[in-house]
C-alpha positions in Angstrom: 56.5 6.6 96.0 53.8 6.4 93.4 53.6 8.7 90.5 50.5 9.0 88.1 50.7 10.9 84.8 54.3 9.5 84.3 54.5 10.4 80.6 53.3 13.9 81.0 55.6 17.0 81.2 55.6 16.9 85.1 55.8 13.1 85.1 58.8 12.7 82.7 60.8 15.3 84.8 59.9 13.6 88.0 60.9 10.2 86.8 64.2 11.7 85.8 65.1 13.8 88.8 63.4 12.5 91.7 64.6 8.9 92.3 67.6 8.5 94.5 69.0 6.1 97.3 66.1 7.4 99.5 63.2 7.7 96.9 62.1 4.7 95.0 59.4 5.7 92.4 56.8 3.5 90.8 55.2 5.0 87.8 51.8 4.9 86.2 50.4 6.3 83.0 47.4 5.7 80.7 49.9 3.9 78.4 51.7 0.8 79.9 55.2 -0.1 78.9 58.9 0.7 79.4 58.6 0.1 83.1 55.6 2.1 83.5 52.3 0.6 85.0 48.9 1.4 83.5 46.5 3.6 85.5 44.2 0.7 85.9 47.1 -1.0 87.8 46.8 1.5 90.6 44.0 -0.8 92.3 46.1 -4.1 91.9 46.2 -5.5 95.4 49.8 -5.7 96.7 51.3 -3.3 94.3 51.6 -0.2 96.5 50.5 -1.1 100.1 53.8 0.1 101.4 53.9 3.4 99.5 54.7 6.5 101.7 53.6 9.1 99.2 51.4 9.4 96.1 52.2 12.2 93.4 48.9 12.5 91.4 49.9 14.4 88.2 47.7 12.3 85.9 45.4 14.7 84.0 43.9 14.4 80.5 43.8 18.0 79.4 45.6 21.3 79.0 43.4 24.5 78.8 43.3 24.6 75.0 42.1 20.9 74.8 39.6 21.4 77.6 37.8 24.2 75.7 37.7 21.9 72.6 36.5 18.8 74.3 34.3 20.1 77.3 33.6 17.8 79.9 36.6 15.3 79.4 37.7 16.0 83.0 34.3 15.0 84.4 34.5 11.7 82.2 37.9 10.8 82.9 40.1 12.6 85.5 37.6 13.2 88.3 36.1 9.6 88.4 40.0 8.3 88.5 40.6 10.7 91.4 37.5 9.3 93.2 38.5 5.7 92.8 42.2 6.5 93.9 41.1 8.3 97.1 38.6 5.5 98.0 41.6 3.0 97.6 43.9 5.1 99.7 41.2 5.5 102.5 41.1 1.7 102.7 44.8 1.4 103.5 46.6 1.5 106.9 48.6 3.7 107.3 47.5 6.1 104.8 50.1 7.6 102.5 50.7 11.3 101.9 48.6 12.4 98.8 50.1 15.1 96.7 47.8 16.6 94.1 49.1 19.0 91.4 46.5 21.5 90.7 46.9 24.6 88.3 47.9 27.9 89.8 47.6 29.5 86.5 43.9 28.7 86.0 42.1 28.1 89.4 42.3 31.8 90.6 41.2 33.4 87.3 43.0 36.9 87.0 45.1 38.2 89.8 43.2 40.7 92.0 45.6 43.7 91.5 48.3 41.8 93.6 49.7 38.1 93.6 47.0 35.6 94.4 47.3 33.8 97.8 45.8 30.5 98.8 42.8 31.9 100.8 41.6 34.1 97.7 38.4 33.3 96.1 38.8 30.8 93.2 37.2 32.4 90.1 38.3 30.1 87.1 37.3 31.6 83.6 37.9 28.4 81.5 36.8 24.7 81.8 40.2 23.5 82.8 40.1 25.8 85.8 36.7 24.8 86.7 37.6 21.1 86.6 40.8 21.7 88.7 38.7 23.6 91.3 36.3 20.7 91.5 39.2 18.2 92.1 40.6 20.3 94.7 37.5 20.3 96.5 37.2 16.7 96.1 40.7 16.1 97.6 40.2 18.5 100.5 36.9 17.0 101.7 37.6 13.4 101.0 41.1 13.5 102.6 40.0 15.6 105.7 37.0 13.2 106.4 39.0 10.1 105.7 42.2 11.4 107.6 44.5 11.2 104.6 47.4 13.6 104.8 47.2 15.7 101.7 49.1 18.6 100.1 47.5 20.5 97.0 50.2 22.3 94.9 48.8 25.1 92.7 51.7 25.0 90.2 52.5 28.1 88.0 54.1 27.7 84.8 57.3 25.4 85.0 59.8 25.7 82.2 63.2 24.4 81.8 62.1 20.7 81.1 64.1 18.9 78.3 62.9 20.4 74.9 61.3 18.1 72.5 61.9 19.1 68.8 58.8 17.4 67.7 56.2 18.5 70.2 57.3 21.5 72.3 54.9 22.3 75.2 54.6 25.7 76.8 55.6 29.2 75.5 59.2 29.0 76.4 60.4 26.2 74.3 58.1 27.2 71.5 59.6 30.8 71.5 63.1 29.4 71.8 62.5 26.8 68.9 61.1 29.6 66.7 64.1 32.0 67.5 66.7 29.2 66.7 64.9 28.1 63.5 64.3 31.7 62.3 60.7 31.2 61.8 57.5 33.3 62.6 55.6 32.3 65.8 52.0 33.1 66.6 51.2 34.4 70.0 47.8 35.0 71.5 46.7 38.6 72.1 49.2 41.7 72.2 51.9 39.9 74.2 51.1 41.6 77.5 49.5 38.5 79.1 51.4 38.0 82.4 52.4 34.6 83.9 54.5 33.2 86.6 57.5 31.0 85.3 59.1 28.6 87.5 62.3 26.9 86.5 62.2 23.0 86.5 65.1 22.8 89.0 63.3 24.9 91.5 60.1 22.8 90.9 62.1 19.6 91.7 63.8 20.9 94.8 60.4 22.4 96.1 58.7 19.0 95.6 61.5 17.0 97.2 61.1 19.1 100.4 57.3 18.6 100.1 57.8 14.9 100.1 60.2 15.0 103.2 58.3 17.3 105.2 54.6 16.5 104.4 53.1 20.1 104.7 49.3 20.0 104.9 46.9 22.0 103.0 47.0 24.1 99.8 50.1 25.9 98.5 51.2 28.1 95.6 54.3 26.6 94.0 55.6 29.5 91.9 58.7 31.7 91.5 56.7 34.7 92.8 57.3 37.1 89.9 55.4 37.3 86.7 56.5 38.3 83.2 54.7 39.1 80.0 55.2 37.2 76.8 57.0 40.3 75.3 59.3 40.2 78.3 60.2 36.5 77.5 60.6 37.4 73.8 63.1 40.2 74.5 65.2 38.0 76.8 65.3 35.2 74.2 66.3 37.4 71.3 69.1 38.6 73.4 70.2 35.2 74.3 69.7 33.8 70.7 71.0 36.9 68.9 68.2 37.4 66.6 64.8 39.1 66.2 61.8 37.0 66.7 59.1 37.2 64.1 55.8 37.5 65.8 52.2 37.1 64.4 49.6 38.3 66.8 46.3 36.5 66.8 43.2 37.2 69.0 43.5 36.1 72.5 41.2 33.3 73.8 38.5 34.7 76.2 39.5 31.8 78.6 43.2 32.5 78.7 44.1 34.3 82.0 45.6 37.7 81.1 47.2 38.4 84.6 48.4 35.4 86.7 50.6 36.3 89.7 51.1 33.9 92.5 52.3 34.5 96.0 54.7 31.7 97.2 55.2 32.9 100.7 53.2 30.2 102.4 55.2 27.4 100.7 58.6 29.0 101.3 58.0 29.3 105.0 56.4 25.9 105.3 59.2 24.0 103.7 62.2 26.3 104.1 62.5 26.8 100.3 63.0 29.5 98.1 63.3 29.6 94.2 66.8 30.5 93.1 66.8 30.7 89.2 65.6 33.8 87.9 64.0 34.4 84.4 67.2 35.7 82.7 69.4 32.8 84.2 66.6 30.2 83.5 66.0 31.3 79.8 69.7 31.3 79.2 69.9 27.7 80.4 67.1 26.8 78.2 68.5 28.4 75.1 72.0 26.7 75.5 70.3 23.4 76.0 68.1 23.9 72.9 71.2 24.8 70.8 72.7 21.1 71.4 69.3 19.5 70.7 67.5 21.3 67.8 68.7 21.7 64.4 69.4 25.4 63.3 69.3 26.8 59.7 
């Protein structure tokens, strides 16, 4: 297998958890070194002609950065995607192409129920617009070039190893603030609703995707959504302290109600997430206690 975006949040966890006696992983990132090739090496002849699967997780922005640097994806990510797909199309046999999209941004707000894969895509921010364009490119190019493809609309995975220097995602940020006893800023009134998928469930689903090669577009999610205040209450109970929250205005591009139906993927790969939010956050808190300094 080939993995792009090997130094990102997804990539680091995939490099740690995926390889085994049946899965050999070759990793690529914008920064070369430590056994990781540069993204420009993707087109090196002879490097990956025997690859069965390509996991394309490389992406240069998150929603906040996308709003601050409008157009970055069209300058960097979409051109790289075109080059990669063209290279795949020239190979025989063609590997299974797995693209990681954003279930939290491509739909916009949920239509009064969990979003399903056939719902219209109505993104409200630049990050979502770019992901929609990438999905369309993957779908059209792979269909015409007969490349087997899977588009994974991933929700909000959590449970990755916590970095004390640069926590990413609301879960580690809340946990770090609770353990350190400091005030945390949250966007809006705390009622924004998201789907949170534990990293172990994320990895198990991806293993099955790799081995079964489902075709098309799938929501990769837990299937239930929780508000920021829900998370806060659970973390307070696990840590045994009250979080100090400072509310700041919500950004207009932040989706306030994200709910994803995972039934199609569950049926396709005979998978179901098993780690609920209470258990998952409990694991995160215990892990963080051993890593992060506390007052």
